[in-house]
N, C-alpha and C positions, 0 to 999 in steps of 0.2 A: 444453394443453401447447405450449410454444414449439418451434419447429424447432431442430434442433441448430445450434450456432454454427459458422460457417465459419472454421476455424482459419487458413487461408491469408489470408482477408480481415482477420482480427483482427491478424495479425502481418505484414501486407504492408509496413509501413513500417520494419521492423527488419532488421538492426541499424541504429542511427542514432547519430550523435555529437552531443553537446550540450556547450556551453562553459559552464563554471561562472563564478561571479562573479570569481574570481581568474585566469581565462584557461585553466584546466586543461581539457583535452578528455577527456570520459568517454563510453564506449560504452554505450548501452542496448540490451538484447536480451532475448528471452524466456528464462526459466529452462529449461535443457536437461538431458537425461540426462548424467550425468558431472559435474554441478555440486555434488554432495553435499558433498564435502570443502571446496570454496571457500565454499559457503553456511554450512556449519558453522563454519568459521574466522571468517566475518563476524559471526555471532551471538556467538561467544566473545569478540569484541572489545568487546561491550557490557558495561556494569556489571551487577552482580547485580541492582540495583534496576531497571534498564531491562528486563532479561529478565523480571523478576517480573511486569511489567505486560503482557507479550505473551500471557499466558493459556496458554502451552504451554512445556514445558521444552525450549527450543531448544538446550540443551547435549547433548541425547540424540541421538546420531548415527542411531539407528534411526528416530526421528521425522522427521529431515531426509531420510533415504533414502525414507521413505514419501511425503513431500511431493513430492520430485523425481520419483519413479518412478510415482506415481499421479495424474498431472495429467489433469484433465478440463476442457477449456475451456468446458463448459457450466456448470461450478461455480466454477472458479478460473482466473484469468489472473495469472501471476506474471512480473514483469519485474525484471531485475537490472541494476545499473550496474557496469561493469568499468573498472578502471584498471590497466594493466600486468598483466593476467591475474588480478587480485584482484577479488572481489566486494566492493564498498564500500557497496552499498545494495540493498534489495529492496522492491519495491512490489507489493502483492497486491490484486486485485479479486475478491471472493467473491460469488457469485450463486446464486440458486435457479433450477433449470431448469423448475420447475412450481409452480403455486399462487399464492396471493394476494400473495406477496412477490417474484414472479419479475421484477418491474420495478425492484427495488431492488438496488443493489450496495453491499457493505461494503468500505471501503478501509482498508488498513494499509500504512504506509510506515516502513521502518526504515533509518536511515543511520548508519554508524559515526561515532563522536564527532568525529574530525578532519575530516570532510567536512560537518559541519553549518554552518549560517550561510553557505553558499556557493551556495545556491539549487539544490542537487541534489534535495532533497525537492520543491521547487516544480516542477522539470522533470518529475519522476516523477509528481507529482499531476496535472499537465497531461496527461500521457500517459494516466493512468487515466481522466480525464474524457473524453478523446477515445475511448478504448476503450469506455467505458460507453455513449457515444452510438452508436458503430458497431455495438454489439450490441443496441440498442434499449432500454437502461435509461432510466428516467425520474427516478431519484433515486439519489444517492450518500450514504452515511452514514459518518461518522467518529466514533469514540468516544475521547474524550481526557480526561485527568485534570486537573481544575481545579488551578491552582497550578503543578504540575510541568510542564504542557504549555502554559503561558500564552503563550509566544512563538509556538508552533505554532498555537494557537487564533487569534491575531491574523493569522498568515500565511494560514490557510485562509479566513478572513473576506474577505481581499483577492481570493480566487479565487471568491467567490460562495457560500461556505458560511455558513449562518445557524445560530445557536444555537437549536435546537429545544426542548431540555429540559436541565435539570440534575437528576440523580438524587443527592440529598443522602446522603452517607455510604454510597454504593453499593459502593465498592471499598475494600479494605484494603491499605495499603502493607506492605512487608516486615516492619515492626515491629508490625503489627496496628492501626495508626491509621486511622480511617475517612477517606476522601477522596471528594470529589464527582466524579461522572462527567458530562461534558458531551457531549451528543449534537449533533453538527453535521451539517446536511443541505444538500446542493446539489441543487436541482431542475434537471434537464437539459432543454434544448429538444429537440424531436423532430428538428430539423435545425439546422445552423449558419445564423446570420443573416449574409448576405453584404453587407448594406447598409453 
């Protein structure tokens, strides 16, 4: 079993400001108690199709309350992007604290539509990569839907994620049509290369 993760170490660089492609300044910080309503509003700004592929009914306020109130940094690290007090994106690193997959982190990033294509998702993914390394993970996994996530697949490739597998007809869209699920993996170095 791994040692409990040091929350202060994980979140030592927060809050931080990042500048988007259009010059907008956005604050990144850990998800905090009291963020339930703002996070719920963020998810409600997604289309029904986008929410379908999140695997949870994020319109359910009770589910959002559980996510915010039951945070365990040994299993989940959640970062939000704020602009003028509104949550406009959420990045989540999910981990196991025991067993054969305790070196693997699963990544999920959700950005509201009007802030896509502005590099906010890239900033947040870079943060999750750094967080993964700081807690000793060796691999990050993203699951994306071929076709609908084509530009995202290309973007994460640029950050060192490789297409590991394609699961044919693995997921169904809202209309019941089969879609391919692409497994993207980034292998993490044990430490940063300063050369």
